[in-house]
C-alpha positions as CSV (number, residue, x, y, z in Angstrom):
1,M,61.4,79.1,131.0
2,T,62.2,75.9,129.2
3,D,65.8,75.8,130.5
4,I,64.5,76.1,134.1
5,K,62.1,73.3,133.5
6,D,64.8,71.1,132.0
7,Q,67.1,71.8,134.9
8,R,64.4,70.9,137.4
9,D,63.8,67.6,135.6
10,K,67.5,66.8,135.6
11,T,67.7,67.6,139.3
12,R,64.6,65.5,140.0
13,R,66.0,62.5,138.0
14,S,69.4,62.8,139.8
15,F,67.7,62.9,143.2
16,V,65.5,59.8,142.4
17,K,68.6,57.9,141.0
18,K,70.6,58.7,144.1
19,G,67.7,57.6,146.3
20,L,67.4,54.3,144.4
21,V,71.1,53.7,144.8
22,L,71.1,54.4,148.5
23,G,68.0,52.2,148.9
24,A,69.6,49.3,147.1
25,L,72.8,49.8,149.1
26,S,70.9,49.8,152.3
27,A,69.0,46.6,151.4
28,S,72.1,44.9,150.2
29,T,73.9,45.8,153.4
30,I,71.1,44.4,155.5
31,A,70.9,41.2,153.3
32,T,74.7,40.8,153.5
33,S,74.6,41.0,157.3
34,C,71.8,38.4,157.4
35,F,73.5,35.9,155.1
36,K,77.2,36.5,155.8
37,Q,79.0,33.6,157.5
38,E,82.0,33.8,159.8
39,G,85.2,33.4,157.8
40,A,83.5,33.8,154.4
41,T,85.4,35.6,151.6
42,E,83.9,37.4,148.7
43,T,84.1,35.7,145.3
44,G,82.8,38.5,143.0
45,E,79.9,36.3,141.9
46,K,76.5,37.8,142.8
47,K,73.3,35.9,143.7
48,K,69.9,37.6,143.8
49,L,67.9,37.0,147.1
50,L,64.8,38.2,148.8
51,T,65.2,40.0,152.1
52,P,62.7,39.4,154.9
53,D,61.0,42.6,153.8
54,G,60.6,41.3,150.3
55,E,63.3,43.4,148.7
56,I,65.3,41.8,145.8
57,V,69.1,42.3,146.5
58,E,72.4,41.0,145.3
59,V,74.7,39.2,147.7
60,D,78.1,37.8,147.0
61,S,78.0,34.0,146.7
62,G,80.8,33.8,149.2
63,Y,78.4,34.7,151.9
64,L,76.1,31.7,151.1
65,K,76.5,28.2,152.2
66,P,78.4,25.9,149.7
67,I,76.3,24.0,147.2
68,P,77.0,20.3,147.3
69,E,76.8,18.1,144.3
70,S,73.8,16.0,145.5
71,L,71.3,15.8,148.3
72,C,71.8,12.1,148.6
73,D,75.0,10.5,149.9
74,D,74.0,7.2,148.5
75,P,75.6,6.9,145.0
76,T,73.0,4.3,143.9
77,T,70.1,6.7,144.3
78,D,69.5,9.6,141.9
79,I,66.8,11.7,143.5
80,R,66.5,13.8,140.4
81,K,65.4,11.1,138.0
82,G,62.3,9.9,139.9
83,V,60.7,6.4,139.8
84,P,61.2,5.0,136.3
85,G,58.0,4.5,134.3
86,K,55.7,6.3,136.8
87,K,53.7,9.5,136.6
88,F,52.1,10.1,140.0
89,V,48.8,11.9,140.4
90,M,46.4,12.8,143.2
91,V,42.6,13.3,143.2
92,I,40.8,15.0,146.1
93,D,37.1,14.4,146.5
94,L,35.7,17.6,148.1
95,S,32.3,15.9,148.7
96,R,33.9,13.6,151.3
97,C,36.0,16.2,153.3
98,N,34.7,17.0,156.8
99,N,37.8,18.9,158.0
100,L,38.9,16.1,160.4
101,R,42.5,17.2,159.6
102,K,43.8,13.6,160.0
103,C,45.7,14.2,156.8
104,H,47.2,17.4,158.1
105,D,48.3,15.8,161.4
106,A,49.8,12.8,159.7
107,C,51.8,15.0,157.3
108,E,53.1,17.1,160.2
109,K,54.0,14.0,162.2
110,I,55.8,12.1,159.6
111,H,57.8,15.1,158.4
112,Y,58.4,16.5,161.9
113,L,57.0,19.9,161.0
114,P,56.8,22.6,163.6
115,P,53.3,24.1,164.4
116,D,53.9,27.1,162.2
117,K,54.7,25.0,159.1
118,E,52.1,23.3,157.1
119,W,52.6,21.4,153.9
120,L,48.9,20.5,153.8
121,K,46.2,23.0,154.6
122,V,42.5,22.5,154.8
123,L,40.9,25.7,153.5
124,K,37.3,26.9,153.9
125,M,36.1,27.7,150.4
126,Q,32.9,29.3,149.0
127,D,32.4,29.8,145.3
128,N,29.8,32.6,145.7
129,D,27.3,34.1,148.1
130,S,24.5,31.7,147.0
131,T,26.4,28.5,147.5
132,S,27.4,26.6,150.7
133,P,31.0,26.7,151.9
134,Y,33.1,23.5,151.7
135,W,36.5,22.3,152.9
136,Q,39.4,22.1,150.4
137,P,42.6,20.3,151.3
138,T,45.5,22.1,149.5
139,N,49.1,20.9,149.2
140,C,51.8,21.3,146.5
141,F,50.2,20.6,143.1
142,H,53.4,19.3,141.5
143,C,52.8,21.2,138.3
144,D,54.0,19.8,135.0
145,R,55.0,23.4,134.1
146,P,56.2,24.6,137.5
147,P,57.2,28.3,137.7
148,C,59.1,27.5,140.9
149,V,61.6,25.5,138.9
150,K,62.2,28.2,136.4
151,V,63.1,30.9,138.9
152,C,65.5,28.8,141.1
153,P,69.0,30.2,140.5
154,V,70.8,27.1,141.8
155,D,68.7,24.3,140.5
156,A,67.6,23.3,144.0
157,T,64.0,22.8,143.0
158,F,63.4,20.5,140.0
159,K,60.8,18.4,138.2
160,R,61.3,14.7,138.2
161,S,60.3,12.2,135.5
162,D,57.6,10.7,137.8
163,G,55.8,14.1,138.1
164,I,57.1,15.1,141.5
165,V,58.4,18.6,142.0
166,F,61.2,18.2,144.5
167,I,63.5,20.4,146.6
168,D,67.1,19.6,147.3
169,T,67.4,21.4,150.6
170,K,71.2,21.0,150.7
171,R,71.4,23.0,147.5
172,C,68.7,25.6,148.5
173,I,70.3,29.0,149.3
174,G,67.1,30.4,150.8
175,C,66.5,33.1,148.1
176,R,62.7,32.3,148.2
177,F,62.1,33.1,144.6
178,C,60.2,29.9,144.3
179,M,57.8,31.0,147.0
180,V,57.0,34.2,145.1
181,A,56.6,32.3,141.8
182,C,54.2,29.7,143.3
183,P,50.6,31.0,142.9
184,Y,49.2,28.3,145.3
185,G,51.3,29.4,148.3
186,A,52.4,25.8,148.7
187,R,55.9,26.5,150.0
188,S,57.2,27.7,153.4
189,F,60.5,29.1,154.6
190,N,62.3,27.6,157.6
191,W,63.3,30.7,159.7
192,I,64.4,28.6,162.6
193,E,66.3,25.3,163.0
194,P,63.8,22.4,162.8
195,T,63.9,20.3,166.0
196,I,64.9,17.0,164.3
197,S,67.4,14.7,165.9
198,E,70.1,12.8,164.0
199,E,68.2,9.6,164.8
200,I,65.1,10.9,163.1
201,F,67.1,12.1,160.1
202,A,68.5,8.6,159.7
203,Q,65.0,7.0,159.6
204,E,63.7,5.6,156.3
205,H,61.0,8.2,155.8
206,H,63.6,10.9,156.2
207,S,66.0,9.4,153.7
208,C,67.4,11.3,150.8
209,E,64.2,10.6,148.9
210,S,62.1,12.9,151.2
211,I,62.3,16.6,151.5
212,I,64.0,17.4,154.8
213,P,63.2,20.8,156.5
214,R,66.5,22.7,157.1
215,L,67.3,26.1,158.6
216,G,67.3,28.8,155.9
217,T,65.7,26.7,153.2
218,V,62.3,26.3,151.6
219,S,60.2,23.1,152.0
220,K,56.8,21.7,150.9
221,C,54.7,18.6,150.2
222,D,56.8,16.0,148.4
223,F,54.1,13.4,147.6
224,C,56.0,11.0,150.0
225,P,58.2,9.6,147.2
226,D,59.8,7.1,149.5
227,M,56.4,5.5,149.9
228,A,55.3,5.9,146.3
229,K,58.4,4.1,144.9
230,N,57.4,1.0,146.9
231,G,53.8,1.2,145.7
232,D,52.5,2.5,149.0
233,L,50.2,5.5,149.5
234,P,51.3,8.8,150.9
235,H,50.6,9.3,154.6
236,C,47.8,11.9,154.1
237,V,45.9,9.3,152.0
238,T,46.1,6.5,154.5
239,A,45.3,8.8,157.4
240,C,42.0,10.0,156.0
241,P,39.1,7.9,157.3
242,N,36.7,9.3,154.7
243,G,38.6,8.3,151.5
244,V,39.0,11.9,150.4
245,Y,42.4,11.4,148.7
246,Y,43.1,9.1,145.8
247,F,46.7,8.6,144.7
248,G,48.3,6.5,141.9
249,D,50.0,6.3,138.5
250,E,48.5,8.2,135.6
251,K,50.3,5.9,133.2
252,E,48.5,2.9,134.7
253,D,45.2,4.9,134.8
254,C,44.8,3.7,138.3
255,V,44.4,5.5,141.7
256,S,43.4,4.4,145.2
257,N,42.2,5.9,148.4
258,G,43.2,2.8,150.4
259,S,39.8,1.2,150.4
260,E,39.0,1.2,146.7
261,V,40.9,1.1,143.5
262,V,39.4,3.0,140.5
263,R,40.3,4.1,137.0
264,L,41.6,7.6,137.0
265,T,40.0,8.6,133.7
266,E,36.6,7.2,134.7
267,L,36.8,9.0,138.1
268,L,37.6,12.3,136.5
269,T,35.0,11.9,133.7
270,E,32.1,10.6,135.8
271,K,32.6,13.1,138.6
272,S,33.6,16.2,136.6
273,G,37.2,16.4,137.9
274,Y,39.0,19.7,137.5
275,R,42.3,21.3,138.4
276,Y,42.5,24.4,140.7
277,M,43.3,27.6,138.9
278,E,43.8,25.6,135.7
279,D,43.6,28.8,133.6
280,L,47.2,29.6,134.7
281,G,48.4,26.9,132.4
282,L,50.7,25.2,134.9
283,E,49.1,21.8,134.5
284,P,49.0,20.7,138.2
285,R,49.0,17.0,139.0
286,V,46.3,17.3,141.7
287,Y,42.7,17.1,140.6
288,Y,39.6,18.0,142.5
289,L,36.1,16.4,142.4
290,P,33.5,19.0,143.1
291,P,31.6,19.2,146.5
292,V,28.3,17.8,145.3
293,D,26.2,15.1,147.0
294,R,28.3,15.6,150.1
295,L,28.7,12.9,152.7
296,F,28.6,15.5,155.5
297,E,26.8,18.7,156.4
298,F,29.2,21.6,156.4
299,K,30.1,22.7,159.9
300,D,32.3,25.6,160.8
301,D,34.8,25.4,163.6
302,E,37.9,27.1,165.0
303,Y,40.1,26.1,162.1
304,S,38.0,28.0,159.6
305,K,38.9,31.3,161.3
306,H,42.5,30.7,160.6
307,Y,42.1,29.4,157.0
308,E,39.2,31.3,155.7
309,T,39.8,32.6,152.1
């Protein structure tokens, strides 16, 4: 009886093993057909990628686009170092947000994002059944301990000295591991070629110091580093008429929403600032001020149906 049972177990294990091999082969074949480029030759070096169905597969690096040395063609600019002596930080005052979405529209316009791509979302939030809902703008949190950086196999996403988490879209191979690793859902994948002309690419705000959406790569909020390096505020900050966003330098203990300049430490202390999902230990560089003493009565609209959490 024992021999029969052992034989059945061996047969079952063999069947499962064969099934897994065939499944992996099928997924790898599909992934290879998706990523393979005309004229590409195999190198023997394997890279792990995510298929559109969420399967982890290995694809020969010869099927992937070449990885350049740098995103920036300007040898005087090192995009990886960041602005010397700076540590950028953002504070979002939830008591002031009325879901006007001016910040959202400004972000999409300046980065030429298609309608299905949003680097900045305005989410309808509610802490519990006995409290009133409120609006929460949400972008990349530029964590000091970013999991997205740890999982990138080609060093396309990295943490700069000024606090910004950046993506070199010329290095990005589209594996999407960073998207899976990000608990905030801050990143999006470019499945189609962005409709950006060469003239737009050449403009200052689409210089090598800004994340440029490219086909087959991941993109996200970049804190508008080309503005920050000149002491200017990001476009979402200046577009907001209610002063919801504060942006500045943590080292100088100073942030501004365009109409007022305040001490960062005082603002966070006096208004009980906190960081979203702080228990994850990722140390995000975006703080929130709680939705108390609100300037506006909460009103639902068509946007809430799409963003309701």
